[in-house]
C-alpha angles and dihedrals in degrees: 000000000000090000091053091051091049091050091048091049091048091048091051090049093051091048091051093049090047091050091050092050092049091049090052092046094246128141112235089204092058093068114101095016113122094195134039124232109264098250089171088075092063115123148054111296134186139182134190125192110171106297092345116096139167143171134199131191130199127185119219114263111275130154089009094295140095116202120209142183132188140181132185132191150159119238108322093337126100110224102178141352128194142189115213142175138188114208144130116281126223090281094052093254121135116249142169118227120200125196107181112197089353095300123152111292118267115206122223111185117215109264101182139345143185137180094292105010139063134179127201124190143187114175091189093063117095097224134021103023096169129041119188130184127185140162124234111184105304095343127097110212128194134184130187120194147136117288092266092051095256121136093029121185115188132199125193110196129194123201109267113256094030 
């Protein structure tokens, strides 16, 4: 019975704090997060380089997650597709998860970020080990590489329809 009273008291406390945060226009989920979700990545993006093509999609942040999808090809042929997400892990740290061709998710914790750039890294992954996104004017750029920057592959996306 004491446990039930403690749970009820804790539940009431959380509800009160939540109500206060809502009244003040604050996001309860934002507390404890050292980095913000990169909302500047939101959109439908495409690149074309000769026969090589690719597109990437990012939802706006909502519920502390951004959901992404990408596909790349050559000519009329699909080479790779990937499901992705950017969210906070169990420790409240921002991370990028990649699931190429539906494989098990690989986590890349955020390494550094600025107003319009973010870098994720996982030295234990074979390739890539580092994933970087940044905005330049209206373009969304991405680069995958090894931790030391070797074996870089760069993408320069334009907003679809432009």
